[in-house]
C-alpha positions in Angstrom: 126.7 -211.0 -13.9 124.2 -209.6 -16.4 124.8 -206.0 -17.7 122.0 -203.5 -17.4 121.4 -201.3 -20.3 120.1 -197.8 -19.7 118.7 -195.8 -22.6 118.4 -192.0 -22.4 115.7 -190.2 -24.3 115.5 -186.5 -24.7 111.9 -186.7 -26.0 110.2 -186.2 -22.6 112.7 -183.5 -21.6 112.0 -181.6 -24.8 108.3 -182.0 -24.4 108.5 -180.8 -20.8 110.6 -177.8 -21.8 108.1 -176.9 -24.7 105.2 -177.1 -22.3 107.0 -174.9 -19.8 107.7 -172.3 -22.4 104.0 -172.4 -23.5 102.9 -171.9 -19.9 105.2 -168.9 -19.5 103.8 -167.4 -22.7 100.2 -168.3 -22.0 100.2 -166.8 -18.5 102.4 -163.8 -19.6 104.8 -164.4 -16.7 107.9 -162.2 -16.2 111.4 -163.5 -15.7 111.2 -164.2 -12.0 107.7 -165.8 -12.1 108.8 -167.7 -15.2 111.8 -169.2 -13.3 109.5 -170.0 -10.3 107.1 -171.7 -12.8 109.6 -174.6 -13.0 108.8 -175.5 -9.5 105.3 -174.0 -9.0 103.9 -174.8 -12.5 100.6 -176.3 -11.2 100.0 -173.3 -8.9 100.3 -170.8 -11.8 98.0 -172.8 -14.1 95.4 -173.2 -11.4 95.5 -169.5 -10.6 95.1 -168.6 -14.2 92.3 -171.1 -14.9 90.3 -170.7 -11.7 86.9 -169.1 -11.7 87.4 -165.6 -10.4 85.3 -164.4 -7.5 84.4 -165.9 -4.2 82.9 -169.4 -4.1 79.9 -170.2 -2.0 79.9 -173.4 0.2 
């Protein structure tokens, strides 16, 4: 039986963590919102970068 070799790389985990910290700083989130940003990261980015005001259809 052939052995399968699995390599672990912390590069992507470190890049993700750095981007997460950047997001918390950029959006000026508090502790609770910062913790929720782990799960809801796209929502907070979209909310911060959306054009304010109502949109017309």
